[in-house]
N, C-alpha and C positions, 0 to 999 in steps of 0.2 A: 352480702353479709357472709356467706360461706367462704368466699375468696379472702375476705379480711381475716377470718378465723384461721384459714390455712396459712396465710402469711405470717400471722402471729405465732402459730405453732412452729413454723420454720425458723422464726427469729429465736424462739426459746431454745431450739435445739442447736443453735450455733455456739461456737466457743465464746467465752467472755471477750476475747480480743476482737472478734468480728462484731459482737454486739456493741462494744464501746465504739468501734470504728463507724458503724451504722448510725448510732445515736449522735456522734459528733459531726457526721456529715449532715445530719438534720440541723444541728445547731449552727453549722456553717451556712446552711441554706437559709436559716432564719436571719442571719447577719445579712446575707445578700438581699433578702426580702425587705429588710429595714433600709438598706442602702438604696433600694429601688424607689423609696418614697420621693427621692429627688426628681423623679420623672413626673410625679403627680402634683408637685407644688410649683407655683409660679415664682415664688421667692422664698427667702429664708424665714422660717417661722420660729422665733426664739421660744415662744411659750410651748410649742410642740416639742422642741428639743429638751427644754428643762423638765417638762412633765415626764418625758420618756426616760431621761437620766434618773429622776427620782424613783420611777417605777423599777428600773433596773437595780438600783441600790437596795430597794426593799426585797426584791427576789434574792439578791446575793446574800443579804443578811440572814434571811430565813434559811436558805440552803446551807449556809455555813454552819448553823447549829443543828437543824434536824437531819440533814443528810450527811454531815461530816463530823462535827464535834460529839454529838450524842452517840453515834456508833463507835467512835474512837474510845469514849469513856466506857462503854459496855465491853468492848473487846479487851480493854486493859485490866478488867476485874479478874481477880483470882490469880494474879501472876506474882504474888509475894511482895508487891509494893503498891503504894496508893495509886488508884486508877487515874487520878488527875495529873500525874507526872508526865506521861506521854502526851496528853492533851495539851498541857501547859507548854511543854518544851516545843512540841511540833508547831503549835499555834504562834509562839513568839518567833520561832525560826522562819515561819512563812512570811510573817510581817517584815522581819529584818531582811529577808531575801529580796522582797519587792522594794523595800527602802533602799537597799544597795544598788539594785538595778536602776532606780529612779536617779540616784546620785551619779552613777557611772555614765548612763546614756542620756543625751539630751532629748527632750521630748516636748510636745505641746499638749495642752488640755483643749477639749472641744471649744470652750468659750474664750480661750486666750486671744486677745486681739493681736493682729499681726505685728504691731509695734512693740509688743511686750514678749516676744518669743524669748525663750530661756537661753541666752548666750549664743545665738546663732545669727547668720545672715538671713534677713527676712525676705528672701525671694519666695515666690509662690511655690516653686517646685520643692525647695527646701522645707517649707512649712508643711506642704502636703505629705512629704515623706515622714516627717517627725510626727505628725498627727496620726498617721497610720501606724507608725512604730509604737506610739503610746497605747493605742487600743489593742494592737497585736500582743504586746507584752502583757496586758491585762487579761487576754484570753488564755494565756498559758496556764494559770492556776485553775481556770474553769475546765479546760480540757483534761488537765491532770486529775481534777476532782472526779470527773466522770470515769476516767480510766481506773482510778483507785477504787471507786465504788463497785465497778464490775469485777475488779480483781479481788475485792473482799468477798464477793459472792462465790467466785471460783475457789477461794481459799477455804470455803465452808464455814465461815463464822456465823453463828446463830443470829447475831444482831444485824447482819447484812442480808438484804433481800433483793431479788431481781426487780420487783416492783418499785422498791425504794430507789434503786439505781436508775431506772427508767424515769421515775418521777423527777429525780435530780436532772436528768438530761432534758426533760420537758421544760423544767423551770429555767434552766440556763438557756435553752432555746428561746423561750419567751423573752428573757432579758437581753438576748443578743439582738433582737429586733431593734430596740432603741440604740444599741451600740452601733449598729449599721447606720442608723439615722445620724448618730453623733459624729460620724465621720463624713458622710456624704453631704449633709446640709451645710456644715461650716466651710467645706471646700467649695460648694456652690456659692456660698456667701462671698468667698474670696475671688469669685470670677471664673472658676473652672467650669468646663462644659459639664452638662448633666451626665453624659456617657462616662467621662473620666472620673467624675465624682462617684458615680456608682461603682466603677471598677476598683477604685481605691477602697471604698467602703466595704465591699464584699471580701476583698483580699485580707482584711484584718482578721476574719474568722478562719482563715486557712490553717492556722497554727493549732487549732483545737484537736483535730484528728491525730496529729503527730504527738501532741502532749498526752492524749488519751492512751495511745499505744504504749508510750513510755510508762505511764502510770500502771497499766495492767501488767506489763512485764516486770516492773519493779516489785510490786507486791506479790506477784505470783511466785517469784523466785526468792524473795526475802520477806517471808510472812511476818516475822517479829516486828518489822518496821511498819506494819500497816497502821496501827494507831497513830504513829508519828506522821505517816504520810497523809492520812485523812485530816489530822489537825494542821499539818503544814498547809494544805490546800485551803483550809478554812481561814487560817491566819493571813495568807496571801490575799484572799478575796475580801476579807474585812479591811485590810490596809487599803486596797483599791477604793473601797466604798468611802472610808474616812478621809483619804488623801485626795481623791480625785472626784468621785461621783457626787457625793453630797455637796462639797463646795462648788463644783462646776454647775450643779443644777440650781443653785440659789444666788449666784453672784450677779445675775442680771435682773434682780428685782421680782422674780417669780417664786419667792420662797414658800408661800402658802400652797401654790399649785404643786411645787416639787415635794413638799412635805406630805401632803395628802396622797400624791402619787406613790411615794415611798411606802406609806401605810398600806395602800392598796396592793402594791407589788408584794410586800411582806405577807399580807393575808392570803393572797392567791397561792403563793409558794407553800405557805404553812398548810393550807387545805390540801394541796396536791400531795405533799409529802406524807401527811398524816393519813389521808384517805387511801392513797396508793401504797404506802409503805407498811 
């Protein structure tokens, strides 16, 4: 117990940049842990995938409000204009950014049959690359959100707290577990070896530490942009949930399981954020 307290004190004394990096290394590790499920299952389990996707969606929705939009609204108060303006502008820009990325780059959804890939040659290698690309792109706003949250603490905003930033990291780490599953199990379904399915799955979380560093540096040096940055990350995450996660979790006939899993994920993230924040 004493060693754990010592490690926590050392973590609290680190700069926000190092704190964000450590937390996103944890989230990357959770992605790898989820991808490792492929070693424990004999075959593809659609119910497991759909339930975990729904759970991830619930966590992302809750984190978008309590950890991102709500602090953005608080930070924008007293600046001579309505507090909702930065939140609304940033939120819409985040969604539009992900929408643009989806239109520009070809990608696959976890439940997309190989025969219905979006405008690509349906080889296994090509499919694998695009599936990993899709999840990797979706991890960018998650890493950015963590970096922005720790940057807000460094900037000294009253509405930003270190425990809240840590809670956000824990929540995103929890939902990264099913994201790792969402890559490795479909690849295994398509005939890829367990080892390669795992490697592709964990690779999708590698972008989060990079995005977190960018987020910390951006808000540290350009503090007036912080409410916009928080809202931007929230909008990007909600777009992912609405466009990818919820439809993907329900299109195989497990809508009740996916919906209840979403409710459960939302509740857990809400409790984490309110209790720790």
